[in-house]
DORO-182532 format. One record per residue: residue in three letters; x, y, z of N, C-alpha, C in turn. Coordinates in steps of 0.1 Angstrom, whole numbers, plus 2048, in hexadecimal, padded with zeros to 3 digits. Layout:
REM DORO-182532
alaXYZXYZXYZ/...
//
This chain:
REM DORO-182532
metE132D9F63E1D2DBF59E162E2F4D/thrE1E2EBF46E192F2F3BE1C2E9F2E/alaE192EFF23E1C2E8F16E2B2E6F14/asnE332EFF1AE412EEF19E472E7F24/leuE482DAF23E4E2D1F2EE5C2D5F31/leuE642D8F27E722DCF28E732E8F31/glnE6B2F2F2FE6B2FFF36E682FCF45/aspE5E2F3F47E592F0F55E642E9F5D/leuE6B2DFF56E752D7F5EE812E0F60/leuE852E8F57E902F1F59E8D2FBF65/alaE81300F65E7E309F70E7E301F7E/gluE7A2F5F7DE792EDF8AE862E8F8E/argE8F2E3F85E9B2DCF89EA82E4F86/glyEA72EFF7EEB32F7F7BEBC2F1F71/valEC02E5F72EC92DEF69EC32D0F66/leuEC22CDF59EBC2C0F55EC72B7F4F/leuEC52AAF52ECE2A0F4CEC8299F40/alaECF29AF35ECB293F29ED0285F28/aspECF27FF1DED3271F1CEE2270F17/glyEE5264F12EF3262F0CEF225FEFD/alaEFA256EF9EFB253EEAEF024AEE6/thrEEC24CED9EE2243ED3EEA239ECA/glyEF223EEC1EF9234EB8F0222AEBF/thrF0A22FEC9F13226ED0F0B21BED6/asnF0021EEDDEF9214EE4EF120BEDB/leuEED210ECFEE6207EC6EF01FEEBF/pheEFC202EBDF061F9EB7F081EEEC1/alaF081F0ECEF091E6ED7EFE1DCED7/metEF21E0ED2EE71D8ED1EE61D0EC3/glyEF01D3EBAEF01CCEAEEEF1D4EA1/leuEED1E1EA2EED1EAE97EFA1E9E8F/gluEF91E7E82F051E6E7AF091F3E74/thrF161F5E72F1B202E6CF15203E5E/glyF1020FE5BF09212E4EEFA210E4E/aspEF5209E59EE7208E5AEE0215E5F/alaED4217E5CECC222E60EC621FE6E/proECA225E79EC4223E86EB5225E86/gluEB122FE7EEA2232E7EE9A227E7A/leuE9F21EE71E97212E6DE93209E79/trpE9C20AE83E99201E8FE8D206E97/asnE88213E94E7C217E9BE7020FE97/valE71209E8BE66200E87E6A1F1E87/aspE771EFE83E7C1E1E83E7F1DBE90/hisE841E3E9AE881DEEA7E841E8EB2/proE771EBEB3E731F5EBDE761F1ECB/aspE771E4ECEE7B1E0EDBE891E4EDF/argE921E4ED5EA01E8ED8EA11F7EDA/ileE991FFED2E9920DED4E93211EE2/alaE8820AEE5E8220CEF3E8C209EFE/alaE941FEEFCE9D1FAF06EA8205F08/asnEAC20BEFCEB6216EFDEB1222F04/tyrEA5226F01E9E231F08E9D22EF17/glnE98222F1AE9621EF28EA321EF30/serEAE21AF2AEBA21AF31EBE228F36/pheEBB232F2EEBF240F33EB5245F3C/valEA8242F3BE9F246F45EA223FF52/aspEA6233F52EAA22CF5FEB7232F65/alaEBF238F5CECC23EF61EC924CF66/glyEBD251F64EBA25EF6AEB826AF61/serEB8267F54EB6272F4AEA9279F4B/aspEA9286F4AE9D28EF4AE9828FF3C/leuEA028DF32E9D28FF24EA4285F1C/ileE9D27FF12EA3275F09EA0279EFB/leuEAA278EF3EA927BEE4EA426FEDD/thrE9C271ED3E96266ECBEA0261EC1/asnE9E255EBDEA724EEB3EA2253EA4/thrEA4260EA2EA0266E95EAA26FE90/pheEB626EE94EC1278E90EC2279E80/glyEC126EE79EC126EE6BEB426DE64/glyEAA274E6AE9C273E66E9727CE5B/thrEA0284E55E9B28CE49E9B283E3D/hisE94287E33E9327EE27EA127EE20/tyrEA9288E22EB7288E1CEBF27CE22/argEBE27AE2FEC626FE35EBF262E32/leuEB2261E33EAB255E31EAC24FE23/lysEAE258E19EAE254E0BEBB24BE09/leuEC524CE11ED1244E10ECE235E14/hisEC2233E1AEBE226E1EEB1222E17/aspEAE229E0CEA1226E04E95228E0D/alaE95232E16E8A235E1FE86243E1F/alaE8824AE14E85259E14E7625BE15/aspE6E251E12E60253E13E5A24EE20/argE6324CE2AE5F247E37E62250E42/valE6325DE3FE67267E49E5C267E54/hisE50268E51E45269E5BE4525CE63/gluE45251E5DE44244E64E4F242E6E/leuE5B244E69E67241E72E6924BE7D/asnE66258E7BE67262E85E5C260E8F/valE5025EE8BE4525CE94E47250E9D/alaE4C245E97E4F239E9FE5A23BEA9/glyE64242EA6E6F245EAFE6A24DEBB/valE61256EB9E5C25FEC4E52257ECC/lysE4A24FEC6E3F248ECEE4623EED7/ileE50238ED3E5722EEDCE5C236EE8/glyE62242EE6E6724AEF1E5B24EEFA/cysE50252EF5E45256EFDE3F24BF06/gluE4023FF00E3B233F08E45230F14/valE52232F11E5B230F1CE5923BF27/alaE58248F22E56253F2BE4A251F34/alaE3F24CF2EE3224BF35E33242F41/lysE3D238F41E3F22FF4BE49233F55/alaE4F23EF53E5B242F5CE57246F6A/glyE4B24AF6CE4724EF7AE4C25CF7D/argE51264F73E56271F75E56278F67/proE56285F66E5628BF58E63288F51/valE63284F45E6E281F3CE6B288F2F/ileE74291F2BE72298F1EE76290F13/ileE6E28FF08E71288EFCE75292EF2/alaE82292EEEE8729CEE5E89296ED7/glyE8329BECDE84295EBFE91299EB9/serE9A290EB7EA7293EB1EA6296EA2/ileEAD2A0E9EEAE2A4E90EBC2A7E8D/glyEC229FE85ED02A1E81ED22A8E74/proEDE2AAE6FEE12B1E62EDB2A8E57/thrED92AFE4CED42A8E40EDF29FE39/glyEEB2A3E3BEF629DE34EF92A3E27/gluEF12ADE23EF32B5E17EFB2C2E1B/ileF012C8E11F082D4E13F002E0E0F/proEFD2EAE18EF52F5E15EFB2FEE0A/gluEF3306E03EF8310DFBEFE31BE03/proF08322DFFF0D322DF1F18318DEE/metF1D311DF9F28308DF6F232FBDF0/glyF162F8DF3F102EBDEDF032EEDE6/serEFB2E4DE4EEF2E5DDCEE22E6DE4/leuEE32E4DF2ED72E4DFAED22F2DFC/serEC62F6DF6EC1303DF8EBB305E05/hisEB9311E0AEB3314E17EA530EE17/alaE9D311E0CE8F30DE0CE8E2FEE0D/aspE972F6E06E962E8E06E9A2E2E14/alaEA42E9E1AEA82E4E27E9D2E7E32/valE972F3E31E8C2F6E3AE802EBE38/alaE7D2E8E2CE722DFE29E752D1E2F/alaE822CCE2DE852BFE32E852BFE41/pheE8A2C9E48E8A2C9E56E7C2CBE5C/alaE732D3E55E652D4E59E5E2C7E58/gluE612C0E4DE5A2B3E4CE5D2A9E57/glnE6A2A9E5BE6E2A0E66E682A5E73/alaE692B2E75E652B8E82E562B6E84/glnE4E2B7E79E402B4E7BE3D2A6E7E/alaE4529DE79E4328EE7CE4628CE8B/leuE51292E8FE55291E9EE4A296EA7/lysE442A1EA3E392A7EABE2D29DEAA/aspE2A298E9FE1F28FE9DE21283EA6/glyE2D27FEA8E30273EB1E2F276EC0/glyE2F283EC3E2D287ED1E3928DED8/alaE43291ED0E4F297ED6E4C2A4EDE/aspE532A6EE9E512B2EF1E5A2BEEEC/valE652BAEE6E6F2C4EE2E752BFED5/leuE7A2C8ECDE822C4EC1E902C8EC3/trpE992BEEC1EA82C0EC4EB02BFEB7/valEB42CAEB2EBC2CBEA6ECB2C9EAB/gluED22BFEA6EDF2BCEACEEA2BAEA2/thrEF62BBEA7F032B8E9FF032C1E92/metEFF2CDE94F002D7E88F0E2DCE87/serF122E1E7BF1F2E7E79F1E2F4E72/serF132F7E6BF12304E63F0530BE67/thrF07318E67EFB321E6BEF031FE60/glnEF431DE54EEA31CE49EE1310E4C/gluEE7305E4FEDE2F9E52ED72FAE5F/serEDD2FFE69ED72FFE76ECB309E76/gluECD314E6FEC231EE6EEB6318E66/alaEB9311E5CEAE30AE54EA7300E5D/alaEAF2F8E65EA92EEE6EEA02F5E78/ileEA5300E7EE9D306E88E9030CE82/gluE92312E76E86318E6FE7C30DE6C/glyE80302E68E772F7E65E702F1E71/alaE782EFE7CE732EAE88E6A2F3E8F/asnE6C300E8EE6430AE94E5530AE8F/glnE54305E83E46304E7DE3D2FBE85/thrE422F3E8EE3A2EAE96E352F0EA3/glyE3B2FBEA7E37302EB3E3E2FCEC0/leuE452F1EBEE4C2EBEC9E592F2ECD/proE5E2F1ED9E6B2F7EDDE762F0ED5/valE7F2F8ED0E8A2F3EC8E982F5ECF/ileEA02EBECFEAD2ECED4EB72E9EC9/cysEC22F1EC8ECB2EFEBDED92EEEC3/serEE02E3EC0EEE2E1EC4EF82DFEB9/tyrF032E4EBAF0E2E3EB0F192D9EB5/serF212D4EACF2C2CDEB0F392D5EAD/pheF402D9EB8F4C2E1EB6F582D8EB7/aspF5E2D5EACF692CBEACF752CFEA4/thrF762DBEA0F822E0E99F882ECE9F/asnF912EAEA9F972F5EB0F8D2FFEB6/glyF832F9EBCF79301EC3F6E306EBA/argF6E302EADF64306EA3F5D2F9E9E/serF512FCE97F4B2F1E90F532EEE83/metF4F2E3E7CF562E0E70F552EBE65/metF4A2F3E66F492FEE5DF4D30BE62/glyF5530BE6DF5B317E73F5331FE7C/valF4731AE80F3E322E8AF44320E98/thrF4532CE9FF4932CEADF3D32AEB6/proF3F327EC3F34327ECCF2C334ECD/alaF3433FECDF2D34CECDF2534FEC0/aspF2A34AEB5F2234BEA8F15344EAA/metF16338EB0F0A32FEB1EFF336EBA/valF0433CEC5EFA342ECEEF334DEC6/glnEFA355EBEEF4360EB7EEA35BEAC/serEEF350EA5EE634AE9BED9345EA1/cysEDA33EEACECE338EB2EC5342EB9/alaEC934EEBAEC1359EBFEBB362EB4/hisEBD35EEA8EB8366E9CEA9367E9D/gluEA4373E9BE96376E9DE8D36EE93/aspE92369E88E8A362E7FE8B353E81/hisE9434EE89E96340E8BE9C33DE98/thrE95340EA3E9A340EB0E98332EB6/serEA232DEBDEA1320EC4E9F323ED3/tyrE9831AEDAE9531BEE8EA231AEF0/alaEAB311EECEB830EEF2EC230BEE8/cysECF30DEEBEDA309EE2EE6304EEA/glyEEF2FEEE2EFB2F9EE9F032F0EE0/serF0A2E6EE6F132DEEDFF112CFEE2/asnF132C7ED8F142B8EDAF1F2B2ED2/cysF232A6ED5F2D29FECEF3B2A6ECF/glyF422A9EC4F4F2B0EC5F5A2A7EC8/valF642ACECEF712A4ED0F732A0EDE/glyF6B2A3EE7F6D2A0EF5F662A9EFF/alaF652A5F0BF5E2ACF16F652BAF19/serF722BAF19F792C7F1CF762D2F12/gluF762CEF05F732D8EFBF652DDEFC/leuF5C2D4F00F4D2D7F00F4B2E1F0C/valF512DEF18F502E6F23F552F4F20/metF602F5F19F66302F15F5C309F0C/alaF55301F03F4B307EFAF4030DF02/ileF3B307F0CF3130CF15F35319F1B/argF4131AF20F47326F25F47331F1A/asnF4B32EF0EF4B338F03F3D33CF00/metF33333F01F25337EFEF20341F08/argF2233EF15F1E346F20F24354F1F/asnF31355F1AF38361F19F34369F0D/alaF2D363F03F2A36AEF6F1E374EF9/proF1D37EEF0F12387EF1F0537FEF0/glyEFC381EFAEF037AEFBEF136DF02/glyEFD368F04EFE35BF0AEFA35AF19/aspEFA365F1FEF5365F2DEE6362F2F/lysEDF364F24ED1362F24ECC355F1D/alaED634EF17ED2342F10ED1336F19/ileEC832CF15EC831FF1BED2316F14/leuEDC311F1BEE730AF14EE72FBF17/valEEB2F4F0CEEC2E5F0CEFA2E1F0B/alaEFE2D7F13F0B2D0F12F092C1F11/lysF0D2BCF06F0B2ADF04F182A8EFE/alaF222A5F06F302A2F01F31293EFE/asnF3B290EF5F3F282EF3F4527DF00/cysF45270F01F4A269F0DF59267F0B/glyF61272F0CF6F271F0AF73271EFC/ileF7F26CEF9F8526CEEBF8325EEE5/proF7F25DED8F7E250ED2F8B249ED0/gluF8C23CED2F97234ECFF93227EC7/tyrF9C223EBEF99218EB6F9F20BEBD/valF96203EC2F9B1F7ECAF951EAEC5/asnF9D1E1EC0F981D4EBCF8D1D5EB1/glyF8F1DEEA8F861E0E9CF7A1E8E9F/alaF791EFEAAF6D1F6EADF71203EB4/ileF6820DEB4F6B21AEBAF6621AEC9/hisF6F21DED2F6B21EEE0F6F22CEE5/tyrF67231EEFF6A23EEF4F7023CF02/asnF7A245F05F82242F11F7D249F1E/glyF71250F1DF6C256F28F6624DF32/thrF6A24EF3FF64245F4AF5824CF50/proF50245F58F4524BF5FF4A256F68/gluF55255F6EF5B25FF77F5E26CF6F/ileF6426AF63F67276F5BF5A27DF56/metF50275F52F4427BF4DF3C282F59/alaF3E27DF65F38283F71F3E291F73/argF4B291F72F5329EF74F4F2A8F69/tyrF4E2A3F5DF4A2ABF52F3C2B1F54/alaF332A9F5AF252AEF5CF252BAF66/thrF2D2B9F71F2D2C3F7BF342D0F75/metF3F2CEF6DF462D9F67F3D2E0F5D/alaF352D8F56F2C2DFF4CF212E7F53/metF1C2E1F5FF132E9F67F192F6F6C/aspF252F5F71F2B301F76F2E30BF6B/serF30306F5FF3330FF54F27316F4E/glyF1B311F52F0F318F4EF0530FF46/alaF08302F44EFF2FAF3DEF22F7F44/aspEE72F8F3DEDA2F5F43ED52E7F41/ileED92E1F36ED52D3F32EE32CCF2F/ileEE52C1F36EF22BAF35EF02ACF32/glyEF72A6F29EF6298F25F03294F1F/glyF03288F19F0E282F12F0B27FF03/cysF1527FEFBF1327BEEDF1A26EEEA/cysF2226DEDFF28261EDBF2F25AEE6/glyF2D24DEE8F34245EF2F2E245EFF/thrF2424DF02F1E24FF0FF14244F12/serF1623CF1BF0D231F1FF04234F2B/proEFA22CF2DEF222FF39EFA22FF46/gluF05227F47F0E228F52F14235F54/hisF1823BF49F1E249F4AF13253F4F/valF07252F49EFC25BF4CEF825AF5B/alaEF824DF60EF524BF6EEFF252F77/alaF0C252F73F16259F7BF14268F7A/metF1026DF6FF0D27BF6DF0127FF75/argEF7277F76EEB27AF7EEEF27BF8D/lysEF7272F92EFB272FA0F0327FFA3/alaF0C282F99F1528EF9BF0D29BF9B/leuF0429CF92EFC2A8F91EF32AAF9D/aspEED29FFA2EE429FFAEEEC2A3FBA/glyEF92A0FBBF002A3FC7F092B0FC5/hisF062B7FBBF0F2C3FB8F072D0FB9/thrF0D2DAFBFF072E7FC0F0F2F0FB6/lysF082F7FAEF0F2FFFA3F19309FAA/glyF25309FA4F2F312FA9F3531BF9E/gluF41320FA0F47329F96F4B320F8A/alaF4B326F7EF4F31FF72F5E31BF74/proF6230FF6FF7030BF70F79313F67/thrF85314F6BF9031BF63F94311F58/valF9B316F4EFA030DF44FA9303F49/gluFB1307F53FBB2FDF59FB32F2F60/gluFA82F5F67FA02EBF6EF992E2F64/ileF942E7F59F8E2DFF4FF972D5F49/gluFA32DAF45FAD2D2F3FFB32C7F49/alaFB42CBF55FB92C1F5FFAF2B5F61/alaFA22B9F60F982AEF63F942A7F56/leuF932AEF4BF8D2A8F3FF962A7F33/glyFA22AEF33FAB2ADF27FAD2BAF21/gluFB62BAF17FBA2C6F10FAF2CDF09/ileFB02DBF08FA72E3F00FAE2E9EF5/serFA92EAEE9FAF2F0EDEFB22FFEE0/lysFBD304ED9FC0312EDBFB431BED6/glyFAD316ECCFA231EEC7F9731FED1/glyF94314ED8F8A314EE2F8D31EEED/lysF9A31EEF1F9E327EFCF9E336EF7/alaFA2338EEBFA3346EE6F9634CEE5/glnF8B344EE2F7E34AEE0F78351EEC/pheF7D34DEF8F76352F04F77361F05/glyF83366F02F85375F02F8337BF10/glyF83373F1AF81379F28F8A372F32/aspF88374F3EF9036FF49F8B361F4C/leuF93357F49F8F349F4BF91345F5A/thrF9634EF62F9834AF70F8C34FF79/valF82355F73F7735AF7BF6A352F77/alaF60353F7FF5434CF7CF4E351F6F/glyF48347F68F4134BF5CF32346F5C/glyF2B349F52F1D345F52F1434FF59/alaF0734CF59EFD355F5FEFC352F6E/alaEF935CF75EF735BF84EEA353F86/gluEEA34CF92EDE344F95ED134CF94/glyED2359F99EC6361F99EC1364F8B/alaEC9362F80EC5365F73EBE359F6C/alaEBC34EF73EB8342F6DEAA344F67/ileEA134AF6EE9334BF69E92354F5D/asnE9A35FF5EE9A368F53EA0362F46/argEAA359F48EB0352F3DEA6349F36/argE9E343F3EE94339F39E88340F33/serE8634CF37E7A353F32E7C359F24/argE8935AF20E8C361F14E8735AF07/argE8734CF07E84345EFBE7833CEFC/argE6D342F00E6133AF02E5A338EF4/
//
């Protein structure tokens, strides 16, 4: 193996399976609404280890660390702004210990979420301050032993580019994913094609890009098709990490209506659409991930699904998501199998 475990496993396996939800599963372990999950890296390391282990047991090739809110901007809300290094290092080390016992390579991806601040010019967060905050967290994740840095749930190019710039200072591979949840766009109006272009910027390039969270699996699969169809999208390494169906408020709590069967179907559709790394986000349990593992292992990549096939299997797609494709949704999309190695060579 080289220093880039992600590159090696992609070359070996073609498509990798990521994990599922962090927050959803920690709530099931007793995390209270409003609490900082990152504090559990020190206060309840056994529970964090159990969550990581559950996804390794389900077949995940890659697990995200419990560090989503690990910048000082997010931690200051819990009087822990001075604990960035401690909490991020702890979250990664727990993952490394779990991976070391897996009996197979498991990638530890250091999760980096938004700061919660609004970037300039709409807000007060300057580019320099954002880069510094992300660099601080990224260095802590590297110090803990992370293989990859995973910038996730982004909505604006200003913040994602600052996060990539900060994370790139570590020298580790960087993945960046957006949440597309407003008529096929992010909350700040970014389209999947915009994201592909932003993540390929010569001054702040990510190794891979894609989408997580959002409003459901159908919208995310459509986003992958839009990414593949975008200029430069045929060469990108793409990530699909969809929510487990649609959230429903039941008996005072949020539940997601996606079944293991639906998530298995989503996984194969994401693969056919051109995703290289596939996982689940909110609501996705180890049971769902195990079904996705089985589905991917038994699936041979085929033509990308049509919009009608996606909607029939996974639910309605927004008009905006459909309109962005700008091509023939009845024909295969994504890169050809023979282009796989070239696609992975682009962002070393």
